[in-house]
C-alpha positions as CSV (number, residue, x, y, z in Angstrom):
1,M,0.1,0.1,-0.1
2,Q,3.0,2.3,0.7
3,A,3.8,1.9,-3.0
4,I,0.9,3.4,-4.4
5,P,1.5,6.9,-3.1
6,T,5.1,6.3,-3.6
7,V,4.5,5.9,-7.6
8,F,2.2,8.4,-7.6
9,G,4.7,11.1,-6.4
10,I,7.2,9.8,-8.9
11,M,4.8,9.9,-11.8
12,L,4.1,13.7,-10.6
13,L,7.6,14.6,-10.4
14,S,8.7,13.2,-13.9
15,F,5.6,14.8,-15.4
16,L,6.2,18.1,-14.0
17,L,10.1,18.0,-14.9
18,L,9.3,17.2,-18.5
19,R,6.7,19.5,-19.3
20,L,8.6,22.7,-17.4
21,S,11.8,21.6,-19.6
22,P,12.3,24.7,-21.9
23,A,12.6,22.9,-25.5
24,D,9.1,21.9,-27.3
25,P,8.4,18.7,-28.6
26,V,6.6,20.2,-31.6
27,A,9.8,22.2,-32.4
28,L,11.9,19.3,-32.4
29,M,9.7,17.0,-34.4
30,V,9.5,19.8,-37.3
31,P,12.7,19.9,-39.5
32,H,14.9,22.7,-38.9
33,G,13.9,25.6,-41.3
34,A,10.7,23.8,-42.2
35,D,8.3,26.5,-43.7
36,I,5.2,25.2,-41.7
37,E,2.1,27.4,-41.2
38,L,1.3,28.2,-37.4
39,E,-2.1,26.4,-38.1
40,D,-0.3,23.3,-38.9
41,R,1.5,23.4,-35.8
42,L,-1.4,23.9,-33.6
43,A,-2.9,21.3,-35.1
44,L,-0.4,19.2,-34.6
45,R,0.0,20.0,-30.6
46,E,-3.7,18.9,-30.4
47,A,-3.1,15.5,-32.4
48,L,-0.5,14.9,-29.5
49,G,-2.8,16.4,-26.8
50,L,-0.3,19.1,-25.7
51,N,-2.7,22.1,-26.2
52,K,-4.7,20.8,-23.0
53,P,-4.0,22.4,-19.6
54,L,-1.1,20.4,-17.7
55,P,-3.6,19.2,-14.9
56,A,-5.8,17.5,-17.8
57,Q,-2.7,16.4,-19.3
58,F,-1.2,14.6,-16.1
59,L,-5.1,13.2,-15.5
60,D,-4.7,12.0,-19.1
61,F,-1.0,10.4,-18.3
62,T,-2.2,9.0,-15.0
63,W,-5.2,7.1,-16.4
64,Q,-2.9,5.6,-19.3
65,A,-0.3,4.4,-16.4
66,I,-2.8,2.5,-14.6
67,R,-3.7,0.6,-18.2
68,L,-0.3,0.6,-19.3
69,D,-1.2,2.6,-22.4
70,F,0.8,5.4,-22.7
71,G,0.3,6.3,-26.3
72,N,2.3,6.7,-29.2
73,S,5.5,7.7,-29.5
74,F,6.1,11.2,-31.0
75,Y,9.2,10.2,-33.0
76,Y,8.5,6.7,-34.0
77,H,4.4,7.1,-34.6
78,R,4.3,3.6,-32.5
79,P,2.9,2.7,-29.0
80,A,5.7,3.3,-26.3
81,R,5.2,0.1,-24.4
82,D,5.6,-1.8,-27.9
83,L,8.9,-0.3,-28.1
84,I,9.7,-0.9,-24.4
85,F,8.8,-4.3,-24.6
86,E,10.9,-4.7,-28.4
87,R,14.2,-3.2,-26.5
88,M,13.8,-5.0,-23.1
89,P,15.2,-8.3,-24.2
90,N,18.1,-6.7,-25.6
91,S,18.9,-4.7,-22.1
92,I,18.3,-7.9,-20.5
93,Q,21.1,-10.1,-21.8
94,P,24.2,-8.3,-21.0
95,A,22.6,-6.7,-17.6
96,I,22.2,-10.4,-16.5
97,L,25.4,-11.7,-17.4
98,G,27.3,-9.0,-16.2
99,L,25.7,-9.0,-12.6
100,I,26.3,-13.1,-12.8
101,L,29.8,-12.3,-13.4
102,A,30.4,-9.6,-10.5
103,V,28.7,-11.9,-8.2
104,V,30.1,-15.2,-9.2
105,V,33.7,-13.7,-9.1
106,G,33.2,-10.8,-6.6
107,I,32.0,-12.8,-3.7
108,P,34.6,-15.5,-3.8
109,L,37.4,-13.0,-4.3
110,G,36.1,-11.3,-1.1
111,F,35.9,-14.4,0.8
112,L,39.4,-15.1,-0.4
113,A,40.8,-11.8,0.7
114,A,39.2,-12.0,4.0
115,L,40.8,-15.5,5.0
116,N,44.3,-14.2,3.2
117,R,44.4,-10.7,5.5
118,G,47.5,-9.1,5.0
119,R,49.1,-11.6,2.5
120,R,49.7,-11.2,-1.3
121,A,46.2,-12.4,-2.4
122,D,44.5,-9.8,-0.1
123,H,46.6,-6.9,-1.3
124,G,46.0,-7.8,-5.0
125,I,42.6,-8.0,-4.4
126,R,41.8,-4.7,-2.6
127,V,43.9,-2.9,-5.2
128,S,42.1,-4.3,-8.1
129,S,38.9,-3.3,-6.2
130,V,40.1,0.2,-5.9
131,V,41.1,0.5,-9.4
132,L,38.2,-0.8,-11.0
133,S,36.2,1.4,-8.7
134,S,38.4,4.6,-9.8
135,T,38.1,3.9,-13.5
136,P,34.7,5.5,-15.1
137,D,32.5,3.1,-17.3
138,F,32.9,5.4,-20.1
139,F,36.9,5.2,-19.9
140,L,36.9,1.7,-19.7
141,G,34.5,1.2,-22.2
142,L,36.3,3.3,-24.8
143,L,39.6,1.5,-23.8
144,I,37.8,-1.8,-24.5
145,V,36.5,-0.7,-27.7
146,L,39.7,0.8,-28.6
147,I,42.3,-1.8,-27.5
148,L,40.5,-5.3,-27.9
149,G,38.7,-4.1,-31.0
150,V,40.2,-1.9,-33.1
151,Q,43.8,-2.5,-32.1
152,L,44.1,-6.5,-31.4
153,R,40.7,-7.2,-33.2
154,I,39.6,-9.5,-30.3
155,L,36.3,-8.4,-29.8
156,P,33.6,-6.6,-32.0
157,I,33.5,-3.2,-32.1
158,G,29.3,-2.4,-31.4
159,S,26.1,-3.5,-32.4
160,M,24.3,-7.2,-31.4
161,N,25.3,-9.0,-34.3
162,A,27.6,-8.9,-37.4
163,V,26.4,-7.5,-40.8
164,G,24.0,-10.1,-42.4
165,T,23.8,-12.2,-39.2
166,D,20.6,-12.2,-37.2
167,C,20.2,-14.5,-34.4
168,T,19.8,-14.8,-30.6
169,L,21.4,-17.9,-29.3
170,C,24.6,-18.5,-31.4
171,W,28.4,-17.6,-30.8
172,D,28.1,-14.5,-32.8
173,R,25.7,-13.1,-30.5
174,V,28.0,-14.2,-27.6
175,W,30.8,-12.7,-29.1
176,H,29.1,-9.2,-29.1
177,L,27.9,-9.6,-25.8
178,L,31.8,-9.8,-24.3
179,G,32.2,-6.0,-24.3
180,P,28.8,-5.0,-22.5
181,T,28.9,-7.7,-19.9
182,I,32.6,-6.9,-19.2
183,L,31.3,-3.2,-18.5
184,Y,28.3,-4.1,-16.4
185,A,30.2,-6.4,-14.3
186,N,33.0,-3.4,-14.0
187,G,30.8,-2.0,-10.4
188,G,30.3,-5.3,-8.9
189,L,33.7,-6.4,-9.4
190,A,34.9,-3.5,-7.5
191,F,32.3,-3.4,-4.9
192,W,31.5,-6.9,-3.7
193,P,34.9,-7.8,-2.7
194,R,35.6,-5.3,-0.4
195,L,31.9,-5.6,1.1
196,L,32.8,-9.2,1.5
197,R,36.0,-8.8,3.0
198,T,34.8,-6.4,5.7
199,E,31.8,-8.4,6.6
200,V,33.9,-11.5,6.9
201,L,36.7,-10.1,9.0
202,E,33.9,-8.8,11.3
203,L,32.0,-12.2,11.5
204,L,35.2,-13.9,12.2
205,G,35.6,-11.9,15.7
206,Q,32.0,-12.7,16.7
207,D,31.3,-15.0,19.7
208,F,29.0,-17.2,17.9
209,V,31.8,-18.3,15.5
210,R,34.1,-18.8,18.3
211,T,31.5,-20.9,19.8
212,A,30.9,-23.0,17.1
213,R,34.7,-23.7,16.5
214,A,34.9,-24.7,20.4
215,K,32.4,-27.1,20.0
216,G,34.1,-28.9,17.6
217,L,32.6,-28.0,14.3
218,R,34.6,-28.5,11.2
219,E,36.0,-25.2,9.6
220,Q,34.3,-25.8,6.2
221,L,30.9,-25.9,8.3
222,V,31.8,-22.7,10.3
223,M,32.9,-20.9,7.5
224,S,29.7,-21.8,5.2
225,G,27.1,-22.1,7.5
226,H,28.0,-19.5,10.0
227,V,30.2,-16.9,8.5
228,L,29.1,-16.9,4.7
229,R,25.3,-17.0,5.4
230,N,25.4,-13.8,7.6
231,A,28.1,-12.1,5.4
232,L,25.2,-12.3,2.5
233,I,22.8,-10.3,4.3
234,P,24.5,-6.8,3.3
235,V,24.7,-8.4,-0.3
236,V,21.0,-8.7,0.0
237,T,20.4,-5.2,0.8
238,N,22.4,-4.0,-2.1
239,F,20.2,-6.0,-4.5
240,G,17.3,-3.6,-3.6
241,G,17.0,-1.8,-7.1
242,I,18.9,-4.5,-9.0
243,L,15.9,-4.9,-11.4
244,T,15.9,-1.4,-12.8
245,L,19.4,-2.3,-14.2
246,I,18.0,-4.7,-16.1
247,F,14.9,-2.7,-17.6
248,A,16.8,0.8,-17.9
249,G,20.0,-0.9,-19.0
250,S,23.0,1.8,-19.1
251,V,23.0,4.5,-21.2
252,I,26.7,4.6,-21.2
253,I,27.4,1.1,-22.3
254,E,24.8,0.9,-24.9
255,R,26.1,4.3,-26.4
256,I,29.3,3.2,-26.3
257,F,28.8,-0.3,-27.7
258,N,26.1,0.8,-30.0
259,W,23.7,-1.7,-28.3
260,P,20.1,-1.0,-29.2
261,G,18.7,-1.1,-25.4
262,L,16.6,0.6,-23.4
263,G,18.9,3.0,-22.0
264,R,19.7,3.9,-25.8
265,L,16.1,4.1,-26.2
266,F,15.3,6.2,-23.6
267,F,18.5,8.6,-24.3
268,D,17.0,9.3,-27.7
269,S,13.4,9.9,-26.5
270,A,14.9,12.5,-23.7
271,L,16.8,14.4,-26.6
272,S,13.6,14.5,-28.7
273,K,11.5,15.2,-25.9
274,D,9.4,12.1,-26.8
275,Y,7.0,12.3,-23.9
276,P,4.9,8.8,-24.3
277,V,8.2,6.8,-24.3
278,I,10.0,8.8,-21.5
279,Q,6.9,8.5,-19.2
280,A,6.3,4.9,-19.8
281,G,10.4,4.3,-19.0
282,I,9.7,6.0,-15.8
283,V,6.7,4.4,-14.5
284,M,7.9,0.7,-15.4
285,T,11.3,1.6,-14.0
286,S,9.9,3.0,-10.8
287,G,7.4,0.0,-10.5
288,L,10.2,-2.5,-10.8
289,L,12.3,-0.4,-8.5
290,L,9.6,-1.1,-5.6
291,L,9.4,-4.7,-6.6
292,S,12.9,-5.1,-6.0
293,Y,12.3,-4.0,-2.4
294,I,9.3,-6.0,-1.7
295,L,11.6,-9.2,-3.1
296,R,14.7,-8.0,-1.2
297,D,12.6,-7.9,2.0
298,I,11.4,-11.6,1.4
299,T,14.8,-12.7,0.9
300,Y,15.9,-11.2,4.4
301,A,13.7,-13.6,5.8
302,L,15.4,-16.5,4.2
303,V,18.9,-15.5,4.7
304,D,18.6,-13.7,8.2
305,P,17.4,-16.1,11.1
306,R,16.9,-13.6,13.0
307,I,13.9,-12.0,10.8
308,T,10.6,-13.4,11.4
309,V,7.3,-12.2,9.9
310,G,5.5,-10.1,12.3
311,K,1.7,-10.9,13.4
């Protein structure tokens, strides 16, 4: 129930920001220097619903959002919902693979760094995490394109498939996914090892861990059943808004690799003031954000035995 006013507030703020911005969608749609009569401009505004007062436009927007019908795109002249659903699989592929890569590699590295505190492995993992966290995504992406794509010709420069190839599950698509996946995983590979290292080191000094060892439990059971499970609790916390990454994609990544995903669609729509597409993206992203937090709270109860459902 608390999510309902939250979504309404997000819709209201996004609507006002779009409508109060200085650019005019009709002026952007008309070619520069085109000789168009004032009557034609007014007719175009009326066709787009921009001639109504702002309260009336917001009511239309709210009613459309309830029905998940956001109208036709000003630029593509197609339903905004259809455009988003078409681009969604393209953004899901590199985002999911990048998340899996970051978790599968980052969490074990953090655990390894904690168990080897003060040794070479610990120093190497910490230095690597700091370097990755200090490197902007756009710079790392350009390095991947320049070195691995242009100079060494190991990875393709951009797009989803080679020219003349159109497939979803094939080696060519996997080859094109490598660059965006590495860039998506960059943030997680910089963050998860440091987070897990801190949590594991703190848990190793707790009383319940010392008690488990004093009872004669094997070290493997102590690490897996007591330390690792409790160390994953903050990991679950940081998964709160993970669905929004899958939905919205990354504007920087998709622009660098020329990837036709949602991030690129929203960026182009923002430049052309395509209200229906932008509003549809904001509403759906907000809904997924709230759903992420609900799923996070449910996962809490599965990971942390101290949390129970209130009666």
